[in-house]
C-alpha positions in Angstrom: -13.2 -23.5 25.6 -13.8 -21.4 22.5 -10.6 -19.9 21.1 -10.7 -16.9 18.8 -7.9 -15.6 16.5 -8.4 -11.9 15.3 -6.0 -10.7 12.6 -5.4 -7.0 12.4 -6.8 -6.9 16.0 -4.7 -3.9 17.1 -6.3 -1.7 14.4 -9.3 0.5 14.6 -12.2 -2.0 13.9 -10.2 -5.1 15.0 -9.6 -3.7 18.5 -13.2 -2.7 19.0 -14.2 -6.3 18.0 -11.7 -7.7 20.6 -13.1 -5.4 23.2 -16.6 -6.5 22.4 -15.8 -10.1 22.9 -15.4 -9.4 26.6 -19.0 -8.5 26.8 -19.9 -11.9 25.2 -17.8 -13.8 27.7 -15.2 -15.1 25.2 -12.6 -17.0 27.2 -9.6 -16.9 24.9 -8.6 -14.3 22.3 -5.3 -14.1 20.3 -4.5 -11.1 18.3 -2.2 -11.3 15.3 -1.1 -7.8 14.1 1.8 -6.5 12.0 1.6 -3.2 13.8 2.0 -1.0 10.8 1.3 2.7 11.2 -2.4 2.2 11.9 -2.1 -0.7 14.4 -1.4 0.1 18.0 -0.9 -2.1 21.1 -2.5 0.6 23.3 -5.7 0.1 21.4 -6.0 -3.1 23.4 -4.9 -1.7 26.8 -6.8 -3.5 29.6 -8.2 -6.2 27.3 -7.1 -9.8 28.2 -5.5 -11.3 25.1 -2.5 -13.1 23.7 -0.6 -11.1 21.2 1.5 -12.3 18.2 3.5 -9.7 16.2 3.4 -10.9 12.6 2.2 -10.7 9.0 -0.7 -12.6 7.5 1.4 -13.3 4.5 3.8 -15.3 6.7 2.7 -19.0 6.1 5.3 -20.3 8.4 4.1 -18.1 11.3 0.4 -18.9 10.6 1.1 -22.6 10.7 2.2 -22.1 14.3 -0.5 -19.5 15.4 -3.8 -20.8 13.7 -4.0 -24.4 14.9 -6.2 -24.7 18.1 -8.5 -21.8 17.2 -12.1 -22.4 16.7 -13.0 -19.1 15.1 -10.8 -16.7 12.9 -12.0 -13.2 12.2 -9.9 -11.5 9.5 -9.6 -7.8 9.7 -5.9 -7.4 8.7 -5.8 -5.2 5.5 -4.4 -2.1 4.0 -7.4 0.0 3.8 -6.8 3.7 2.7 -7.9 4.5 -0.9 -5.6 7.5 -1.3 -2.5 5.4 -0.4 -3.6 2.7 -2.8 -3.7 5.2 -5.6 -0.2 6.3 -4.8 1.0 2.7 -4.6 -1.0 -0.4 -5.1 1.5 -3.2 -4.5 1.3 -3.5 -0.8 -2.5 -3.5 -1.0 -2.5 -6.5 -3.4 0.1 -8.3 -1.3 -1.7 -7.9 2.1 -5.3 -8.0 1.0 -5.1 -10.8 -1.6 -2.1 -12.9 -0.8 -2.5 -12.4 2.9 -6.1 -13.6 2.8 -5.3 -16.7 0.8 -2.4 -17.5 3.1 -4.5 -17.2 6.1 -7.4 -19.2 4.5 -5.0 -22.0 3.7 -3.6 -22.1 7.2 -7.2 -22.3 8.5 -8.0 -25.1 6.2 -5.0 -27.1 7.1 -5.7 -26.5 10.8 -9.2 -27.5 10.6 -10.7 -24.1 11.9 -14.4 -24.4 12.4 -15.4 -20.9 11.2 -13.8 -18.0 9.5 -15.3 -14.5 9.0 -13.6 -12.4 6.3 -14.3 -8.7 6.8 -14.7 -6.7 3.6 -16.1 -3.3 2.3 -18.9 -1.9 0.2 -16.3 -0.3 -2.1 -16.0 -3.6 -3.9 -19.2 -2.8 -5.8 -18.0 0.6 -7.2 -20.6 3.4 -7.2 -24.4 3.3 -7.3 -26.5 6.4 -8.3 -29.8 5.3 -6.8 -31.0 2.4 -4.6 -28.9 0.0 -2.7 -26.8 -3.1 -3.5 -27.8 -6.5 -2.3 -25.2 -9.3 -1.8 -25.6 -10.6 -5.4 -24.6 -7.3 -7.0 -21.6 -7.5 -9.5 -18.3 -6.5 -8.1 -17.0 -3.4 -10.0 -14.2 -1.9 -7.9 -12.9 1.5 -9.0 -9.7 1.9 -6.8 -6.7 -0.4 -6.2 -7.8 -0.7 -2.7 -11.4 -1.7 -3.6 -9.9 -4.2 -6.3 -7.7 -5.8 -3.7 -10.6 -6.3 -1.4 -12.8 -7.8 -4.2 -10.0 -10.2 -5.0 -9.7 -11.2 -1.4 -13.5 -11.8 -1.3 -13.4 -14.0 -4.4 -10.5 -16.0 -2.9 -12.6 -16.5 0.3 -15.6 -17.6 -1.6 -13.4 -20.1 -3.6 -12.2 -21.6 -0.3 -15.8 -22.2 0.8 -16.8 -23.7 -2.6 -13.6 -25.7 -3.5 -12.5 -26.8 -0.1 -15.6 -26.7 2.0 -14.0 -24.2 4.5 -16.8 -22.5 6.6 -16.0 -18.9 5.7 -18.5 -16.1 5.5 -17.9 -12.6 4.2 -19.1 -9.3 5.6 -19.2 -6.0 3.8 -19.9 -2.7 5.5 -20.2 0.9 4.9 -17.9 3.8 6.3 -17.0 3.1 9.9 -16.5 5.7 12.6 -15.8 5.8 16.3 -13.0 6.2 18.9 -9.4 5.1 18.0 -9.7 5.5 14.2 -6.4 6.5 12.7 -6.6 10.2 11.5 -6.2 9.4 7.8 -9.9 8.7 7.5 -12.3 11.6 7.0 -14.0 11.9 10.4 -10.9 11.6 12.7 -8.8 13.7 10.2 -11.4 16.5 10.2 -12.0 16.4 13.9 -8.3 16.5 15.0 -7.6 19.2 12.5 -10.6 21.3 13.6 -9.7 20.8 17.3 -6.2 22.3 16.4 -7.9 25.1 14.4 -6.4 23.7 11.2 -8.1 23.6 7.7 -9.8 20.5 6.5 -9.8 19.3 2.8 -13.1 18.7 1.2 -12.9 16.8 -2.1 -14.5 18.2 -5.2 -18.0 19.5 -4.8 -18.5 17.6 -1.5 -21.4 15.7 -3.0 -20.1 12.2 -2.6 -22.4 10.1 -0.5 -21.3 7.6 2.2 -23.3 5.3 4.4 -22.0 5.7 8.1 -21.9 3.0 10.7 -20.7 3.1 14.2 -17.9 0.6 14.8 -19.8 -1.0 17.6 -22.7 -1.8 15.3 -20.3 -3.2 12.6 -18.7 -5.4 15.2 -22.1 -6.6 16.5 -23.0 -7.6 12.9 -19.6 -9.6 12.5 -20.3 -11.4 15.8 -23.8 -12.4 14.5 -22.3 -13.7 11.2 -19.7 -15.7 13.2 -22.6 -17.5 14.9 -25.1 -17.8 12.2 -23.5 -17.1 8.8 -23.5 -19.7 6.1 -20.3 -20.8 4.2 -19.6 -18.8 1.2 -22.3 -16.3 1.9 -21.9 -12.5 1.9 -23.7 -10.4 4.6 -24.0 -6.6 4.4 -23.7 -4.6 7.6 -25.3 -1.3 6.6 -25.1 2.1 8.4 -27.5 4.4 9.9 -26.9 7.7 8.0 -26.4 8.4 4.3 -24.7 11.8 4.1 -22.8 13.8 1.4 -19.3 14.7 2.4 -20.5 18.3 2.6 -23.4 17.5 5.0 -20.9 15.4 7.2 -18.4 18.4 7.2 -21.1 20.7 8.4 -21.8 18.4 11.3 -18.3 18.1 12.3 -17.8 21.9 12.1 -20.8 22.3 14.5 -19.6 19.6 16.8 -16.1 21.2 17.1 -17.4 24.8 17.2 -15.7 25.9 14.0 -16.8 27.7 10.9 -16.7 27.1 7.2 -13.7 29.3 7.0 -11.6 26.3 7.9 -12.9 24.3 4.9 -10.5 24.0 1.9 -12.0 22.7 -1.4 -9.4 20.5 -3.0 -9.1 18.6 -6.3 -11.3 15.5 -6.4 -9.7 12.1 -5.9 -9.0 10.1 -8.9 -11.9 7.7 -9.7 -13.8 8.9 -6.7 -17.0 6.9 -6.2 -20.0 9.0 -6.0 -22.3 7.0 -3.8 -22.4 3.9 -1.7 -25.5 2.2 -0.2 -26.1 -1.4 1.2 -29.2 -3.4 1.5 -28.8 -5.4 4.8 -31.9 -7.4 4.7 -30.1 -10.7 4.8 -28.3 -9.8 8.0 -31.5 -8.3 9.5 -33.2 -11.6 8.9 -30.7 -13.2 11.3 -31.6 -10.6 14.0 -29.3 -7.8 13.4 -30.4 -4.2 14.4 -28.0 -1.3 14.7 -28.2 0.3 18.2 -26.1 3.5 17.9 -27.9 6.6 16.4 -25.6 8.6 14.1 -26.0 11.8 16.0 -25.2 10.2 19.3 -22.4 8.2 17.9 -20.8 11.3 16.2 -21.0 13.4 19.5 -19.4 10.7 21.5 -16.7 10.2 18.8 -15.8 14.0 18.8 -15.8 14.0 22.5 -13.4 11.0 22.6 -10.8 12.8 20.4 -11.1 16.0 22.4 -10.6 14.1 25.6 -7.6 12.1 24.3 -5.2 14.4 22.6 -2.2 12.2 23.7 -3.6 9.5 21.3 -3.4 11.5 18.1 -1.5 14.7 18.7 2.1 13.1 19.4 
């Protein structure tokens, strides 16, 4: 019987991953989550799983929880750039120390496979073209730096200790159940209430958008076929400026540009992200959710579930 441990499994991407495991017939899933502000038990309603309330930095707890699992998928992280600028310590603690503590527990427990989930933000900003997996890491925010540190720790465990750990890096995720600090759920929930939305700077920053279901499909593929120490990009299906994205969200919510408030740009704001996902596509990966369809379904979900975000 295959047993899977998912850290951060009550968060946005982690809970979608756990839900997707049901479609693959996974027989046994354990979720470890600290349940900070962005983790919610109700994200897992109706999904068979065992739940452990805890911190990935707690070595004693991990020594009890990790043994017996064949696969560990590591989502647990502090992930909001603005909050990392306001205070970086918790990002370094959770993202770097937490990753090392988890990998050590996996090593000692003899876990067969680990997938460490990371971000395109570790590369910094790219004006033209796309990064491949061998591009240098040049993070420009405390959040991105903490994830880059975690990636290097993961790679070191593969090389030094022979732990079978692969790393995934993806673009900007969107979809249902995303906490409304990120741009799409923030803008949608504000617009549905007739409130203004903040557009940083000139709105020209470019992001590569991927539906959470496609991201999770890529992670599942890496869990099956990924090589130890290798990085795999899970690229999105739409590169948009923030201004273009804002226009699409205004249209979807039936609002006008009068609700858009231009605000001072974020410190060190990366101008553009773009990933080359040829390595993952060579394993058979293909995204399946067109951006227009995914965005429409996401806006509809927030409109139909105000109790989830308006409390």
